[in-house]
N, C-alpha and C positions, 0 to 999 in steps of 0.2 A: 761581899755586895755592899753592906752598910759601910765599911771602911773606904770602899771605892767610892759612893755615893758622897760621903762626907768630905774626902778628899778634893773629889771634883769640884763638886757643888761650893765647897766652902772656899777654898783657893781661887776658883773662877768668879764667883760672886763678890768676894772682898777686893778682888784685883779689879773689877770693873768698877764697883763703888769708890775706891781708891783713884783710879784714873780720872773717873768723873768728877771727882772732888778737886783733884789738882788743876784740871782744865778749867773747872770754874775759878779757882783762885787765880790763875795766870789772867784770865779775862778780866777778872776785877782788879788786879794789879794794873794792867794796862789800860783800864777803863779810869782808874783812879788818877793815874800819872796823866793821862790826856786831859782829864778835868782840870786837874792842877795847872798843868801848863796854860791851860786855857784861861783860868782865873789869873795867874800869874801875868801873863802876856796883856790880858785886859787891864789890871791895874798899873802895869808899867807904862802902858799907853796913855791912860789917864794922868798918871804922874807927870809925863812928858809936857802935856798940854795944860796942866793945872796951872791956875793963876792964885787959888785961893791959899790961904796960909794954914799952917798946922795940918797938912795932908787931908783937909776936909772934903775934897773931891774923891780921895781915893775911899774913906770911910763912907761916903755917901754910895758910893758905887757898890761896895760891900752890902751895904744896907739895902739898897735895891734888889740886889742878887738874892737877897734872903726873902724878902718881901714877895717878890713875883715867884719865888719857888725855883729859879732857874739854877740851883745848885742841888748836889745830891751827897753832900757832905753832913756829918754829924755833929762837928765842931770846927770852929774857924777861931784863930787868933792872929792879931797883927800887933807887933810890939817893936819898940826900939831895941836894936842890939845890946844887951845887957842891961836895959833900962825899963822904963814905963810900959804897960800895956795900953795900946790905943784903942784896940777892939777886941772884943771877944764874944763870942757865941757858942750855944750849946754847953758842953760840958768844959768849964775853963780849966779843971783838973785833968781832963784827958788831953787837952791841946798842950798842956805843960808837962804832961807825963813823959818822963825821958827825954833824952836829947835827941835830935834829929839833923843830921849832916844836909846840906844844901842839896836841894833836887835829888834828895833819898827818899826810898820808902821803908818804914819800918812797921812791923807788926806789934800792936800794943792792945791793952784789955783795961777795961774799966773797973771800977770797984763790983759791979755786978757780974764781972766775968765776961761780958760780952767783949769779941775782938772787932779791931778796927785796924785800917792801914793809916799811918801817919805820913804826912807828905811836908818837907819844909823848903823855903825858898826865899830869896832874898830881892826887895826892890830898891833899887838906888834912886835916892832923892838928892836935890841941891844940898839940904842941910846935912842928911846923914842916911844910913842904910836901914832898911826897914825888914824885920822877918816875918814872913807869912808862914803859918803852920795851918794845915787843913786836915782834919781826919773824916775817912770813910767807914762807914759801918758795913762790916762784911760777917755779921753773926748769922745773918740769914744762909749763907752758904754753909756754915758750919751745924746750923739747926737742920737744913736740908739732909746733909750728910748723916747727922745723927739719927733722923726718922727714917733715912734709907737703911741705915743698919739696923734698926729696931724693925721695920718690916722685912728686911732680908732674914734677920734673926728668926722672925716668925716663920717665914716661908721655908728657912732652912729646916727649923724642928718639924715642920708639918710634911715637908719632902721625905726627910729621914724617917719620919714615923711611917709615912704612907709606903716609902721604899722598903723599910724593914717588913711590913706587913706583906707586900707583894712579893719579897724576896722569900719569905717564909711560905707563903702560899704556893709560890712557884718552886719552891725546893720541896715542900710536900707533895705537889703534883707529879715533879719528875722522879721523886725517890719512892712515891708509893707503889709504883709497879715492881721496883726493885724489894721493897720490903715485902710484897704478896710473893715475889719469887724466892726470897730468903726465907719466908714462912713455909713454903711449898717443899722446898730442900731439906728442912728440918722435919716436916711431917713425914716427908716419905723417906728420910733417912731413919725416923722413929718405927718406920714399919708400916706407915698407912700408903700403902702403893695406890690406892684409888683417889687420892687427893690430887687437884689440879689448881694451878694457878689460876687460869683463865682471866688474864689480862687482855682486855678489849681496846685497843688505842691504835692507831694508824701512825705508829712510829716504830723505831726500832726495838723499842720495848715491847710493844704488841707482837712483832715479828719473833723476838727472843722467847717470849711466852709461849706462842704456837709452837716453837720448836722443842722448848721444853716440855710442853705438855706432849709432844709426839714422842719425846724420848722416854716419859715416864709412862705413857701408854705401852710403848714396846717393851719398857723394863718390865712393867706388870703383866704383861703377855708372857713374855720370857720366864719370869719366877713362876707364873701359874704353870705354865708347861712344864718347868723344871720340876716344880712340887708333885703335879700329876704323873710326869716321869718317875719320880722317887717311889709315889704311891704306887704305880704300876708294877716297878721293880719289887717294891716289897710284897705285893699282892703277888707277884709273879714266883719270887723265892718261897713263899708260904705255901702256895699252890703245887709249885715242883716238890718242895719238901713233903707235902702231904701226899702227892701222887707216887713219889717213891716209896714214901712209908708203908702205904698199904700192901702193895705186892711183896715187898722185901719182909714185912713181918708175916706175911702167909707162906712165903717161901722158906723162911727160917723155921717156922713154926712146923710145917709138913716135913720139912727135911730133918728136924730134930725128932719128930715123930717115927719116921723111918728108921733113924738111927737108934733109938732108944728102946723101941717097943717091936715085938713080932706082930705082923699083920699079915691078914689072910691076902692071897694074890689079888683079890678085888679092891681091898682098901689099898694095897701098895699100887695097883693101877689108878686109882682115884687121887691118890695123893701125889702120884708123878704127874697124872695130868692136869692136876691144879698147878704144881710147881711149873710145867711145862707153858701152859696158858699165861701164867702171871709173868714168867719169864720173857714170852713173846709180848706181852704188852709194855715190859720195860724196854725190848729191844726198839720196839715201834716208837716210843717216848723219846728214846735217845736219837733214834734217827731222824725224827721231826725236829728236834732240837738243833741236832747237828745241820739239817736243812736250812733252818731259819738262820743259823750263825753263817753258813756259807754264803747265804744269799746277801747278807748284809756286808759282806767282805769279799765279793767277787764281782768281776766286770763280766759283763754278758755280751754274747756276740749273737745278734739277731739273724736269722735264716729266712729267706721267704719260703713261707709255708702255708699250705692249704687247710685252713680250719675244718673243713669239710671232711678231708680225708683223714685228718687226726681224730675227729671225733668218731668217725664211723668205725675205723679201725679199733679204738679205744671201748666203744660200746658193744661192737659185735664179739670182742673178747670177753667182756665182763657178763653177756647176756646169760649164759649158762649158770654160772655163779648166783647171779641174782635170782634167776628162775626159781633156783632151789630154796629161796627165801620168800617165793610167792610174789615176786617183783617183776614187773613187766617195763623193760626199757624200749622207748622209743624217740627217733631222733628225726630232725629236719633243718637241713643245712643249705645257706647259699653257697653257690660256687664262688670261688674267688681266692688270691693269694695276699698275703700280708707279712709284714717282718714280726717276727717273735722267737723266742727261745722254745723251741718244741718240745723240749723234755719238760721243762718248768710247765708250759701250759698244760701238756698231759697230767702231771702232777696235781695242778689245780683241777682240772675236770675230774680225777680219779676222786680228790678230796671233798669236791663239792656232790659228787654222786654218793660218796661212802656217807656224808651228812644226811642226804636225803634217804639213803637205805636206813640209817638209824632211827629215821622218824617214822618209818613205815612198820611198825611192830607185826602187824597181821597181813602184810602184803599190800600191794597197791601197784601205782604206776609213777614212773619217773619219765619225764620228757625233756630231752635236750635240743636246744635249738641255737643257730649260729647266724648271726647277721653280719654282713660286710657294711664297715664303716668307711668314711672318705680316708681317715688315716689309722684304720686297724680294723678290728673286729669286736663283735659282742657275742658273749656266749652266754645262753640262760639254762638253768636248770630248774625245772618245776616238779612238785611232788603234789600228791593229794592226801599227805598226812595231817595231823591234828592241828597243824599252824605254830605260830610263835607268838607269845604275849608281847603286847606293844612295848612294855618296859624293857623287854629283855633284847630289842632289836638293835639298840645302840651299843650293847656289850658284846655282840657276837663275835667280833673280831679279836677280842681280847685272848691273850693267852691263858688256858686252864678254864676258860668260862664255859659252863654247861647250862643248856635252858632247863633240862631234867637230868641231874646230877647221878641219881642212883642208876637210871636206865643208860647213860651214856657210859658209865663205869663198867657196868652189866655187858655191854657191847664192846669192851676194849678200847673206848676212846679216851683219849687224854687232854681234849679241849683245845688242841693246837692245830686242827685241821684248818679251819676259817681264819686264823691268824696267820698261818703260813700262805693260804689263797690270797690273802689280802696283801701280803708282802710281795708276792709274785704279780699281781695287778698293779702294784705301786712302781715295781721295775720296769714294768710296759707302759707307763705313762697313764695308768687308769685307775679304777677303783673297784670295790665290790658295793652292789646295791641290793637291799632286801626289801621284799614286798612279802606280806603275810597277814592272813585273818585267821584267827583260832578257829578251828573246824573246817577250814576252806583250803587248807595246804599253804606252800610257801615257794616263792621263786626267788631265786638268786642270781643276779646279772653281774657278769665279770667284764668290765669295759677294758679292751687293751688296745692303746693307742701307740703302737710300736711304729707305726708307718706303713705304707705302701709306695710300691715302685709303679 
């Protein structure tokens, strides 16, 4: 920018001054020649009508011109050709400096360095020819040019300085957003995913910053989700290993006891019963894990199903089994049909009821409801158990999570029921919602948005 300013301003300004100076010189040349011709013709006319000897009339006219200020010359000389000087005014040395052809203009300088135009001509008299030389001072033009160059140099320096400052400021303002974006990329690359550029301008840089920050926001969310996924997988594997270790240790221990020692029939039966119960728990665990894997890798075909019929048939089938544990089942359903995968929804209902059963150690009530929605249905399972602490509600759908670990394991739970139910609800475009208060029971709501016809 500075080089462009220097080139444009320097060449342009110098050219303008040079053109102005040349025009002034040309005007002065024309004026000098016109003035000289006027004087020369005047003196020739006087010479033609003169009656006085020794060119007295011519000399008198020159003197009168000088006296009345009718001339604009700096020096004048009238002399005989190759002879005596008849009249001289101003700087005689200037008038005599250098030769001059007749009716020609020559640029000369005096001892002080001032410049003059020198013009010469001839006046023919009866006796002889006289040479007239007149000098015109043009130093003012050169002085004006030098002053213009001086003023221009100052203006040029100021312009370049101001231009440089403005160029730097403009470059700084233009590149500052890029600097902030560059710093943001370095911070994010270094691991600071929460850093944002936050460039607030109404131009392309502002748009770029907004897009960059949106990208960084999405990247942070993805990384956070990835970390959470890795953490959940690690927890899943740890919990799975723990779930497998406990029954396997018991099975191996009791099997070794049966193999290595002689036991009474009662002891043998107890050992066999324990091996059987632990085996069934392993079977339940593997089946639920298989269900979860199948759910995530299968395409469902929804059927037009009546939630009321599905709930009533399931509850009536399970009533006798729950009654043995002192639990009474009740249900109330709205009539209607919606699209769902009935086997999966039945599995969801059974798991929700089973979780409610495990919360009722000493018997109680479980109430099942269904409500029709514009795009599906809603299934609610309520119990009057001890409730769930608020800090545990957010973790209920995590695999292997138990609110009361000792009680769930004793009742055969693996902590996969609600996780499976949550996956089934998601496949139906819905979710699980939990409402609970310690001492007042729990309500689990499964929203299923499979659609209706």
